[in-house]
C-alpha positions as CSV (number, residue, x, y, z in Angstrom):
1,M,35.5,24.5,10.3
2,G,32.4,23.3,11.9
3,T,30.5,23.7,8.5
4,I,33.2,21.5,6.8
5,G,32.9,18.9,9.5
6,N,29.1,18.8,9.2
7,A,29.4,18.4,5.4
8,A,31.8,15.6,5.8
9,H,29.5,13.9,8.3
10,R,26.5,14.3,5.9
11,E,28.5,12.8,3.1
12,R,29.5,9.7,5.1
13,W,26.0,9.2,6.2
14,N,24.7,9.3,2.6
15,R,27.2,6.7,1.6
16,V,26.2,4.4,4.4
17,E,22.6,4.7,3.3
18,I,23.0,3.9,-0.3
19,V,21.5,0.6,-1.1
20,G,22.2,-1.6,-4.1
21,Q,19.7,-3.1,-6.4
22,K,17.6,-5.8,-4.9
23,A,18.3,-9.4,-6.0
24,T,16.0,-11.3,-8.3
25,F,14.3,-14.5,-7.2
26,K,15.4,-17.8,-8.7
27,L,12.8,-20.0,-10.2
28,K,13.2,-22.5,-7.5
29,D,12.4,-19.7,-4.9
30,I,9.3,-18.7,-6.7
31,W,8.1,-22.3,-6.9
32,A,8.9,-22.9,-3.3
33,L,6.8,-19.9,-2.3
34,R,3.9,-21.0,-4.5
35,V,3.9,-24.4,-2.9
36,R,4.1,-23.1,0.6
37,L,1.3,-20.6,0.1
38,Q,-0.9,-23.3,-1.5
39,M,-0.3,-25.7,1.4
40,E,-1.2,-23.0,3.8
41,S,-4.2,-22.0,1.9
42,R,-3.0,-18.4,1.7
43,V,-5.2,-17.5,-1.3
44,R,-4.6,-13.7,-1.1
45,E,-0.8,-14.0,-0.8
46,L,-0.7,-16.5,-3.7
47,A,-2.6,-14.1,-6.0
48,L,-0.4,-11.2,-4.8
49,L,2.8,-13.2,-5.5
50,N,1.7,-14.4,-8.9
51,L,0.4,-11.1,-10.1
52,G,3.5,-9.3,-8.7
53,I,5.8,-11.6,-10.8
54,D,3.6,-11.4,-13.9
55,S,2.9,-7.7,-13.9
56,K,6.5,-6.4,-13.2
57,L,4.8,-3.4,-11.6
58,R,6.2,-1.3,-8.8
59,G,4.6,-1.9,-5.3
60,C,2.5,1.3,-5.4
61,D,1.0,0.3,-8.8
62,L,0.4,-3.4,-7.8
63,V,-1.6,-2.6,-4.7
64,A,-3.7,0.1,-6.6
65,I,-5.0,-2.5,-9.1
66,K,-8.8,-3.0,-9.0
67,V,-10.7,-6.1,-9.9
68,R,-11.9,-4.6,-13.2
69,D,-8.3,-4.0,-14.3
70,V,-7.6,-7.7,-14.4
71,C,-10.9,-9.4,-15.0
72,H,-13.5,-9.6,-17.8
73,G,-16.8,-10.4,-16.1
74,D,-16.1,-13.3,-13.6
75,Q,-13.0,-14.4,-15.5
76,A,-9.5,-13.2,-15.1
77,A,-8.1,-11.6,-18.2
78,T,-5.1,-13.1,-20.1
79,R,-3.7,-9.5,-20.6
80,A,-4.0,-6.2,-18.7
81,V,-3.2,-2.6,-19.0
82,V,-2.3,-0.4,-16.1
83,M,-1.4,3.3,-15.8
84,Q,1.8,3.7,-13.8
85,H,1.6,6.2,-11.0
86,K,5.3,7.4,-11.3
87,S,5.5,7.9,-15.1
88,Q,1.7,8.3,-16.0
89,R,2.4,5.9,-18.8
90,P,0.4,2.8,-19.5
91,V,2.1,-0.6,-19.3
92,Q,0.7,-3.9,-20.6
93,F,1.4,-7.4,-19.2
94,E,0.2,-10.9,-19.6
95,I,-1.3,-12.9,-16.9
96,T,-0.2,-16.5,-16.8
97,Q,-2.6,-19.5,-16.2
98,A,-1.4,-19.9,-12.6
99,A,-1.9,-16.2,-11.8
100,R,-5.4,-16.3,-13.4
101,E,-6.4,-19.3,-11.2
102,A,-5.0,-17.7,-8.1
103,L,-6.8,-14.4,-8.9
104,Q,-10.1,-16.0,-9.5
105,A,-9.9,-18.0,-6.4
106,W,-9.0,-14.9,-4.3
107,I,-11.8,-12.7,-5.9
108,K,-14.3,-15.5,-5.2
109,Q,-13.2,-16.0,-1.6
110,A,-13.2,-12.2,-0.8
111,G,-16.5,-11.6,-2.6
112,L,-14.9,-8.7,-4.5
113,R,-16.8,-6.6,-7.0
114,P,-15.4,-5.0,-10.3
115,E,-14.9,-1.6,-8.6
116,D,-13.1,-3.0,-5.5
117,Y,-9.4,-2.9,-5.0
118,L,-8.0,-6.3,-5.9
119,F,-6.1,-6.4,-2.5
120,P,-8.1,-4.5,0.1
121,S,-6.5,-3.6,3.2
122,R,-7.5,-5.2,6.5
123,L,-6.9,-1.8,8.3
124,H,-10.0,0.3,8.7
125,D,-8.3,3.6,7.6
126,S,-7.1,2.3,4.3
127,P,-9.2,1.0,1.4
128,Q,-6.3,-1.0,-0.3
129,L,-3.2,-2.9,0.9
130,G,-0.4,-0.4,1.5
131,T,3.1,-0.7,0.0
132,R,4.6,-1.2,3.5
133,Q,2.1,-4.0,4.2
134,Y,3.1,-5.6,0.8
135,A,6.8,-5.3,1.7
136,R,6.2,-6.9,5.2
137,I,4.3,-9.8,3.7
138,L,7.1,-10.4,1.2
139,G,9.7,-10.0,3.8
140,H,8.2,-12.6,6.0
141,R,8.2,-15.0,3.1
142,V,11.8,-14.2,2.2
143,D,12.7,-15.1,5.8
144,E,10.9,-18.5,5.4
145,L,13.0,-19.2,2.3
146,G,16.2,-18.7,4.3
147,L,17.1,-15.7,2.2
148,D,18.6,-12.4,3.4
149,R,15.8,-9.9,3.7
150,A,18.3,-7.0,3.1
151,E,18.9,-8.3,-0.4
152,Y,15.3,-8.8,-1.4
153,G,12.3,-6.6,-1.6
154,T,9.3,-5.5,-3.6
155,H,11.6,-4.5,-6.5
156,S,12.8,-8.2,-6.6
157,M,9.3,-9.0,-7.7
158,R,9.4,-6.4,-10.4
159,R,12.8,-7.3,-11.6
160,T,12.5,-11.1,-11.7
161,K,10.5,-11.8,-14.8
162,A,12.1,-8.9,-16.6
163,M,15.5,-10.3,-16.0
164,L,14.4,-13.8,-17.1
165,I,13.0,-12.3,-20.3
166,Y,16.2,-10.4,-21.0
167,R,18.4,-13.4,-20.4
168,R,16.4,-15.6,-22.7
169,T,15.9,-13.0,-25.5
170,K,18.6,-10.3,-25.0
171,N,15.8,-8.0,-26.3
172,L,16.4,-4.8,-24.2
173,R,13.6,-2.9,-26.1
174,A,11.0,-5.6,-25.3
175,V,12.0,-5.4,-21.5
176,Q,11.9,-1.6,-21.6
177,L,8.2,-1.7,-22.8
178,L,7.3,-4.4,-20.3
179,L,8.7,-2.3,-17.4
180,G,7.2,0.9,-18.8
181,H,10.5,2.8,-18.8
182,S,10.6,5.9,-21.1
183,K,14.4,5.5,-21.7
184,L,16.4,2.5,-22.6
185,E,19.2,3.6,-20.3
186,S,16.8,3.3,-17.4
187,T,16.2,-0.3,-18.3
188,V,19.9,-1.0,-18.5
189,R,20.6,0.5,-15.1
190,Y,17.5,-1.1,-13.5
191,L,18.4,-4.6,-14.6
192,G,22.2,-4.1,-13.9
193,I,22.9,-5.9,-17.1
194,E,26.5,-4.7,-17.5
195,V,27.4,-6.2,-14.1
196,D,25.5,-9.4,-14.7
197,D,27.1,-9.9,-18.1
198,A,30.6,-9.4,-16.7
199,L,29.9,-11.9,-13.9
200,E,28.6,-14.4,-16.5
201,I,31.7,-14.1,-18.6
202,S,33.9,-14.5,-15.5
203,E,32.2,-17.7,-14.6
204,Q,32.6,-19.1,-18.1
205,T,36.3,-18.4,-18.1
206,E,36.9,-19.7,-14.5
207,I,39.9,-22.0,-14.3
């Protein structure tokens, strides 16, 4: 009897803890963040935001990037390849002009060398920015935008550009490659495409 009760309790606890996919940022949110960071001269955060959106990387892979991964000499590259920690598969991404400018400004200000982590930690016991620190930085900015922190996170950064590309092209295979997924089904689940398409149809047929 006690075992059944404990099992039921664990099941209820698990259901409570299940969290849905993080929302993607709207373009107006991204631009609002960029403007705010530029006005505040937050060079590191601006570079982190721009590269996070462009790269579509998981937080653990983004904070592990080194200067040489995104730069050729003293110039930011237009394209980069990063090995993903989770899948051990390389993923390629383009770096937009805005991101390149932000990266170069940050590298110059911080005096970073090619072998340095692009986003070094300000904590003495860590050589690079941690994923929790990254999440806290983003969470603070989400609050400033007046958005619900529970609905947004580092995966919002990863999903935002991927979702924009899918909505414009409907090319799932391309998005799969950009996200570095080994299976197309993973991309479908990650983007929540079926749900989004259903909502879009619903909005179009609203009376």
